[in-house]
C-alpha positions in Angstrom: 97.3 20.1 6.4 98.6 20.3 2.8 96.7 21.6 -0.2 95.8 18.1 -1.3 94.1 17.4 2.0 92.3 20.7 1.9 91.0 19.9 -1.6 89.9 16.5 -0.4 87.8 18.2 2.3 86.2 20.3 -0.3 85.5 17.3 -2.5 83.8 15.6 0.4 81.8 18.7 1.0 80.6 18.6 -2.6 80.0 14.8 -2.6 76.4 13.8 -2.8 74.7 10.4 -2.8 71.2 10.3 -4.3 70.8 14.0 -4.0 71.8 14.0 -0.3 75.0 15.4 1.3 77.3 12.7 2.7 77.4 12.4 6.5 80.8 13.5 7.7 83.1 10.8 8.9 85.9 10.7 11.6 88.5 11.7 9.0 86.5 14.8 8.1 86.7 15.9 11.8 90.4 15.2 11.8 90.8 17.3 8.7 88.9 20.1 10.3 91.1 19.9 13.4 94.2 20.0 11.3 92.9 23.2 9.7 93.0 24.9 13.1 96.6 24.0 14.0 98.6 27.1 14.8 95.6 29.4 15.1 95.9 30.9 18.6 93.5 33.1 20.6 95.4 36.2 19.5 95.0 35.4 15.8 92.4 37.3 13.8 91.4 33.9 12.5 90.6 32.5 15.9 87.0 33.6 16.4 85.9 33.0 12.8 87.5 29.5 13.0 85.9 28.8 16.3 82.5 30.0 15.0 82.8 27.7 11.9 83.8 24.7 14.0 81.0 25.4 16.5 78.6 25.5 13.5 79.9 22.2 12.2 79.3 20.6 15.6 75.8 22.0 15.9 74.9 20.9 12.4 76.3 17.4 13.0 74.3 17.0 16.1 71.2 18.0 14.2 72.0 15.8 11.2 72.0 18.8 8.9 74.7 17.8 6.5 74.3 20.7 4.1 74.9 23.1 7.0 77.8 21.0 8.2 79.6 21.2 4.9 78.9 24.9 4.5 80.5 25.5 8.0 83.4 23.2 7.0 84.0 25.4 3.9 84.0 28.5 6.2 86.7 26.9 8.3 88.7 26.1 5.3 88.4 29.7 4.0 89.9 30.9 7.3 93.1 29.1 6.5 93.2 30.2 2.8 92.6 33.9 3.2 95.6 36.2 4.0 95.7 37.7 7.5 95.8 41.5 7.7 99.3 42.7 8.5 100.9 39.8 6.7 100.9 37.5 9.7 
């Protein structure tokens, strides 16, 4: 996922219609999946990313769009922050 696509995910997260968060669409899920490409079980990003994606899934099932977008932002943050040790 390139930076443009990551920014698009954030824009979706901030998008509101009539004061309500927008329900995530299929492309949003694809964007989230793309964020996790290359993160393996031995990566320090693995568990935080898994937790964020699990939170997205739970919020989606409950229809809690603000919680979904907050979790999506946590997933995006895992990609953006440097990994200790420079890896």
